[in-house]
N, CA, C and O of each residue as an XYZ file, in Angstrom:
420
protein
N     -40.534    -68.427    -17.742
C     -41.530    -67.396    -17.688
C     -42.779    -66.746    -17.564
O     -43.558    -66.289    -16.728
N     -42.684    -66.842    -18.267
C     -44.072    -67.674    -19.177
C     -45.198    -67.679    -18.109
O     -45.846    -66.654    -17.893
N     -45.400    -68.697    -17.522
C     -46.058    -68.343    -16.450
C     -47.242    -66.910    -15.634
O     -48.416    -66.672    -15.353
N     -45.498    -66.180    -15.565
C     -46.479    -65.392    -14.279
C     -45.211    -63.435    -15.438
O     -44.404    -62.544    -15.173
N     -46.120    -64.077    -16.752
C     -46.013    -62.798    -17.555
C     -46.223    -61.493    -17.718
O     -45.704    -60.680    -18.484
N     -47.589    -61.328    -16.367
C     -47.464    -60.543    -17.323
C     -48.445    -59.734    -15.441
O     -49.386    -58.953    -15.304
N     -47.728    -60.329    -14.617
C     -47.265    -60.536    -12.996
C     -46.271    -59.031    -13.279
O     -46.543    -57.866    -12.988
N     -44.583    -59.831    -14.214
C     -44.034    -59.196    -14.382
C     -44.281    -57.657    -14.896
O     -44.273    -56.683    -14.143
N     -44.462    -57.618    -16.068
C     -44.789    -56.613    -16.566
C     -45.961    -55.108    -15.860
O     -46.165    -53.933    -16.166
N     -46.455    -56.087    -14.803
C     -46.824    -55.008    -13.352
C     -45.964    -54.522    -12.455
O     -46.053    -53.389    -11.982
N     -44.929    -55.497    -12.122
C     -44.610    -55.433    -11.135
C     -43.363    -54.340    -11.790
O     -43.138    -53.479    -10.940
N     -42.341    -54.100    -13.282
C     -41.594    -53.269    -13.416
C     -42.492    -51.866    -13.536
O     -41.906    -50.797    -13.365
N     -43.491    -51.876    -13.743
C     -45.096    -50.557    -14.260
C     -44.722    -49.894    -13.108
O     -43.985    -48.910    -13.155
N     -45.336    -50.518    -11.675
C     -45.004    -50.246    -10.879
C     -43.869    -49.860     -9.747
O     -43.936    -49.299     -8.654
N     -42.528    -50.564    -10.718
C     -41.342    -50.043     -9.837
C     -40.919    -48.792     -9.951
O     -40.393    -48.046     -9.124
N     -41.316    -48.583    -11.499
C     -41.829    -47.236    -12.587
C     -42.182    -46.256    -11.685
O     -41.431    -45.655    -10.916
N     -43.491    -46.119    -11.840
C     -44.299    -45.532    -11.315
C     -43.645    -44.853     -9.421
O     -43.206    -43.835     -8.886
N     -43.919    -45.925     -9.182
C     -43.204    -45.219     -7.372
C     -41.492    -44.627     -7.248
O     -41.044    -43.859     -6.398
N     -40.713    -45.324     -8.480
C     -39.223    -44.072     -8.841
C     -39.904    -42.666    -10.024
O     -39.572    -41.504    -10.257
N     -40.322    -43.027    -10.214
C     -41.280    -41.831    -10.880
C     -41.480    -40.802     -9.734
O     -40.703    -39.863     -9.562
N     -42.594    -41.044     -8.947
C     -42.855    -40.226     -7.861
C     -42.309    -39.861     -6.931
O     -42.246    -38.637     -6.817
N     -41.809    -40.519     -6.086
C     -40.623    -39.917     -5.266
C     -38.811    -39.225     -5.866
O     -37.791    -38.950     -5.234
N     -38.996    -39.198     -6.643
C     -37.871    -38.292     -7.497
C     -37.744    -37.283     -7.688
O     -36.674    -36.891     -8.153
N     -39.006    -36.218     -7.356
C     -39.742    -35.374     -8.140
C     -38.927    -34.529     -8.357
O     -39.275    -34.166     -9.481
N     -37.907    -33.818     -8.043
C     -37.328    -33.246     -8.258
C     -34.739    -33.180     -8.484
O     -33.787    -32.401     -8.446
N     -35.223    -35.164     -8.758
C     -33.605    -35.575     -9.220
C     -33.886    -36.309    -10.068
O     -34.708    -37.181    -10.351
N     -32.618    -35.546    -10.632
C     -32.569    -35.583    -12.034
C     -32.672    -37.793    -12.756
O     -31.745    -38.305    -13.383
N     -33.506    -38.274    -12.520
C     -32.683    -39.988    -12.732
C     -33.452    -40.863    -13.607
O     -34.614    -41.193    -13.841
N     -32.331    -41.069    -13.957
C     -31.658    -42.090    -15.517
C     -32.125    -43.831    -15.346
O     -32.145    -44.583    -14.372
N     -32.498    -44.026    -16.909
C     -33.745    -45.276    -16.379
C     -32.260    -46.088    -17.729
O     -31.813    -45.635    -18.783
N     -31.979    -47.280    -17.018
C     -31.463    -47.842    -17.640
C     -32.323    -49.228    -18.136
O     -32.950    -49.881    -17.302
N     -32.296    -49.552    -19.347
C     -33.157    -51.188    -19.009
C     -32.813    -52.161    -20.006
O     -32.587    -51.947    -21.197
N     -32.802    -52.982    -19.543
C     -32.001    -54.880    -20.477
C     -32.709    -55.558    -20.184
O     -33.079    -55.867    -19.052
N     -33.137    -56.041    -21.524
C     -33.260    -58.131    -20.726
C     -32.746    -59.248    -20.956
O     -31.522    -59.368    -21.016
N     -33.704    -60.429    -21.155
C     -32.051    -61.660    -20.940
C     -33.319    -62.237    -21.358
O     -34.430    -61.746    -21.162
N     -33.087    -63.169    -21.866
C     -33.628    -64.629    -22.522
C     -32.270    -66.084    -22.274
O     -32.040    -66.788    -21.290
N     -31.885    -66.058    -23.107
C     -30.383    -67.072    -23.009
C     -28.823    -66.680    -22.793
O     -27.977    -67.430    -22.305
N     -28.653    -65.621    -23.163
C     -27.949    -64.578    -23.606
C     -28.054    -63.214    -22.539
O     -29.197    -62.759    -22.491
N     -27.433    -62.774    -22.013
C     -27.303    -60.844    -22.033
C     -27.626    -60.280    -22.283
O     -26.835    -59.430    -21.875
N     -28.801    -59.431    -23.080
C     -28.748    -58.889    -24.498
C     -28.718    -57.098    -23.348
O     -28.964    -56.447    -22.333
N     -27.872    -57.356    -25.498
C     -27.310    -55.629    -24.867
C     -28.775    -54.499    -23.930
O     -29.885    -55.032    -23.907
N     -28.637    -53.008    -23.229
C     -29.939    -52.811    -22.983
C     -30.695    -51.468    -24.906
O     -30.463    -50.711    -25.849
N     -31.797    -52.410    -23.908
C     -32.997    -51.574    -24.780
C     -32.493    -50.046    -24.800
O     -32.275    -49.372    -25.806
N     -32.365    -49.671    -23.503
C     -32.070    -47.955    -23.090
C     -31.070    -47.556    -21.949
O     -30.863    -47.467    -20.739
N     -30.740    -47.433    -22.852
C     -29.367    -46.584    -21.361
C     -28.972    -45.393    -21.061
O     -28.358    -44.719    -21.888
N     -29.267    -44.927    -19.798
C     -29.466    -43.825    -19.565
C     -30.602    -42.477    -19.483
O     -30.312    -41.443    -18.881
N     -31.953    -42.684    -20.204
C     -32.839    -41.812    -20.789
C     -33.252    -41.665    -19.094
O     -33.307    -42.328    -18.058
N     -33.510    -40.189    -19.677
C     -34.450    -39.422    -18.069
C     -35.846    -40.381    -17.887
O     -36.394    -40.944    -18.835
N     -36.327    -40.455    -16.416
C     -37.108    -41.866    -16.722
C     -38.398    -41.106    -16.758
O     -39.422    -41.782    -16.857
N     -38.531    -39.486    -16.676
C     -39.569    -39.101    -17.367
C     -40.041    -39.316    -18.439
O     -41.202    -38.988    -18.688
N     -39.387    -39.817    -19.177
C     -39.772    -40.225    -20.885
C     -40.111    -41.249    -21.045
O     -40.480    -41.787    -22.089
N     -40.015    -41.715    -19.856
C     -40.975    -43.675    -19.872
C     -41.692    -44.140    -19.887
O     -41.687    -44.669    -18.776
N     -42.551    -44.464    -20.392
C     -43.669    -44.795    -20.469
C     -44.273    -47.144    -19.894
O     -43.821    -48.281    -19.754
N     -45.452    -46.341    -19.834
C     -45.623    -47.905    -19.074
C     -45.097    -48.994    -19.984
O     -44.758    -48.493    -21.056
N     -44.852    -50.670    -19.935
C     -44.569    -51.379    -20.582
C     -45.157    -52.311    -19.904
O     -45.319    -52.868    -18.818
N     -45.652    -52.177    -22.082
C     -46.716    -53.183    -22.642
C     -46.983    -54.916    -22.472
O     -46.263    -55.779    -22.973
N     -48.073    -55.132    -21.725
C     -48.009    -56.647    -22.282
C     -47.341    -57.193    -23.049
O     -46.509    -58.074    -22.833
N     -47.889    -56.335    -24.805
C     -46.724    -57.179    -26.005
C     -45.419    -56.759    -25.641
O     -44.639    -57.489    -26.252
N     -44.586    -55.661    -24.710
C     -43.597    -55.645    -25.520
C     -43.073    -56.880    -24.654
O     -42.180    -57.370    -25.345
N     -43.158    -57.398    -23.831
C     -42.887    -59.015    -23.270
C     -42.885    -60.502    -23.781
O     -43.853    -61.029    -24.331
N     -42.225    -60.837    -23.645
C     -41.838    -62.333    -24.878
C     -40.821    -62.217    -23.853
O     -39.873    -61.464    -23.629
N     -41.502    -63.510    -23.159
C     -40.522    -64.555    -22.739
C     -39.738    -65.446    -23.386
O     -40.386    -66.169    -24.143
N     -38.342    -65.695    -23.352
C     -38.381    -66.836    -24.074
C     -37.214    -67.211    -23.784
O     -36.567    -66.438    -23.078
N     -36.529    -68.567    -24.245
C     -35.488    -69.320    -23.944
C     -35.055    -69.617    -23.099
O     -35.398    -70.768    -22.830
N     -34.052    -68.985    -22.037
C     -33.341    -70.059    -20.881
C     -32.554    -68.355    -20.480
O     -32.161    -67.457    -21.224
N     -32.579    -68.479    -19.125
C     -32.828    -67.313    -18.813
C     -30.620    -67.070    -17.757
O     -29.830    -67.754    -17.106
N     -30.698    -66.186    -18.109
C     -29.027    -65.881    -18.528
C     -29.284    -64.626    -17.515
O     -29.211    -63.510    -18.030
N     -29.651    -64.725    -15.779
C     -29.894    -63.725    -15.070
C     -28.559    -62.973    -15.093
O     -28.210    -61.918    -15.623
N     -28.091    -63.654    -14.523
C     -26.286    -62.920    -13.596
C     -25.944    -63.108    -14.618
O     -26.932    -63.803    -14.857
N     -25.196    -63.145    -15.895
C     -24.711    -62.307    -17.062
C     -25.495    -60.871    -17.239
O     -25.162    -59.716    -17.502
N     -26.217    -61.286    -17.070
C     -27.156    -59.499    -17.496
C     -26.990    -58.780    -16.366
O     -27.055    -57.552    -16.322
N     -26.711    -59.725    -15.157
C     -26.256    -58.402    -13.654
C     -24.761    -57.734    -13.823
O     -24.315    -56.590    -13.738
N     -24.367    -58.673    -14.026
C     -23.117    -58.280    -14.075
C     -22.792    -57.128    -15.766
O     -22.153    -56.078    -15.694
N     -23.256    -57.542    -16.800
C     -23.200    -56.700    -17.757
C     -23.751    -56.090    -17.240
O     -23.775    -56.776    -16.218
N     -24.558    -54.901    -16.894
C     -25.330    -53.943    -16.317
C     -24.284    -53.126    -15.296
O     -23.947    -51.953    -15.461
N     -23.813    -54.053    -14.133
C     -23.581    -53.518    -13.538
C     -21.448    -52.643    -14.364
O     -20.807    -51.645    -14.693
N     -21.460    -53.538    -14.263
C     -20.142    -52.772    -16.493
C     -20.228    -51.943    -16.745
O     -19.265    -51.188    -16.873
N     -21.235    -51.670    -16.925
C     -21.096    -50.777    -17.589
C     -21.959    -49.754    -17.296
O     -22.298    -48.894    -18.109
N     -22.426    -49.841    -15.841
C     -22.700    -48.321    -14.845
C     -21.600    -47.896    -14.283
O     -21.363    -46.700    -14.116
N     -20.748    -48.932    -13.905
C     -19.460    -48.200    -13.091
C     -18.863    -47.592    -13.918
O     -17.726    -47.384    -13.492
N     -19.026    -47.126    -15.025
C     -18.511    -47.369    -16.251
C     -18.747    -45.760    -16.645
O     -17.797    -44.980    -16.715
N     -19.434    -45.562    -16.769
C     -20.598    -43.759    -16.269
C     -19.472    -42.462    -15.945
O     -18.570    -43.155    -15.476
N     -19.041    -41.322    -15.899
C     -18.842    -40.694    -15.385
C     -19.022    -40.764    -14.448
O     -18.256    -41.523    -13.854
N     -19.885    -40.217    -13.777
C     -20.494    -39.858    -12.893
C     -20.357    -41.017    -11.831
O     -20.544    -40.757    -10.643
N     -20.058    -42.195    -12.210
C     -20.199    -43.832    -11.042
C     -20.054    -43.697     -9.537
O     -20.650    -44.127     -8.549
N     -18.532    -42.563     -9.895
C     -17.527    -42.334     -8.276
C     -18.089    -42.184     -7.821
O     -18.380    -43.005     -6.951
N     -19.013    -40.629     -7.996
C     -19.358    -39.172     -7.398
C     -20.020    -40.018     -6.900
O     -20.733    -40.741     -7.595
N     -19.904    -40.210     -4.759
C     -20.703    -40.350     -4.213
C     -21.403    -39.100     -4.217
O     -20.648    -38.389     -3.554
N     -22.809    -38.080     -4.702
C     -23.714    -38.149     -4.973
C     -24.659    -38.516     -6.412
O     -25.588    -37.849     -6.868
N     -23.979    -40.029     -7.037
C     -25.075    -40.676     -7.473
C     -25.180    -42.281     -6.854
O     -24.406    -42.779     -6.036
N     -26.436    -42.970     -7.529
C     -26.977    -43.753     -6.370
C     -27.718    -44.326     -7.718
O     -28.393    -43.646     -8.492
N     -27.326    -46.316     -7.871
C     -27.068    -46.929     -8.767
C     -28.662    -47.666     -7.354
O     -28.643    -47.824     -6.134
N     -30.100    -47.973     -8.749
C     -30.215    -49.103     -7.904
C     -30.804    -49.438     -9.480
O     -31.211    -48.695    -10.373
N     -30.631    -51.057     -9.370
C     -31.632    -51.918     -9.825
C     -31.969    -53.179    -10.178
O     -31.174    -54.085    -10.427
N     -33.347    -53.245    -10.204
C     -34.494    -54.130    -10.409
C     -34.396    -55.089    -11.280
O     -34.561    -54.955    -12.492
N     -34.092    -56.213    -10.637
C     -34.339    -57.650    -11.847
C     -36.128    -58.059    -11.048
O     -36.527    -57.810     -9.910
N     -36.818    -58.722    -12.166
C     -37.150    -59.230    -13.185
C     -37.658    -60.560    -13.452
O     -38.083    -60.890    -14.559
N     -37.603    -61.577    -12.116
C     -37.502    -62.846    -12.817
C     -38.159    -64.096    -11.379
O     -38.497    -63.903    -10.211
N     -38.089    -65.230    -12.184
C     -38.554    -66.430    -11.689
C     -38.325    -67.104    -11.144
O     -38.978    -68.072    -10.755
N     -36.745    -66.616    -10.840
C     -35.646    -67.595     -9.447
C     -35.419    -68.559    -10.495
O     -34.481    -69.288    -10.173
N     -35.783    -68.782    -11.343
C     -34.886    -70.025    -11.811
C     -33.558    -69.330    -13.725
O     -33.501    -69.228    -14.951
N     -32.674    -69.056    -12.027
C     -31.143    -68.085    -13.434
C     -30.397    -69.874    -14.174
O     -29.405    -70.446    -13.724
N     -31.071    -70.246    -15.081
C     -30.143    -71.571    -15.479
C     -29.042    -71.046    -16.416
O     -27.974    -71.640    -16.563
N     -29.283    -70.183    -16.886
C     -28.466    -70.718    -18.153
C     -26.775    -69.681    -18.162
O     -26.137    -69.523    -19.203
N     -26.231    -68.973    -16.502
C     -24.700    -68.562    -16.907
C     -23.664    -68.899    -16.413
O     -22.599    -68.477    -16.864
């Protein structure tokens, strides 16, 4: 991911801005996790998206391998454990930024 680090940060910020604009009066919460050689615990979990500041280039430091599948599975399990997970009015969107080289799950 080192070769596309700036593009990854730009993509995350673009997603955040798009969701914020689309959400308007909807209560949108954000969960944010990273992964390298391991699926890391979430940095943020269920925080209001309005309070999320844009990611800076210094916030993202690619390292290690890529345990993407482990990270996605871990996040899905956390989201499924939320009280409203089965509510028909709840929706989850998972955005993954990757170089496509999943190689450590």
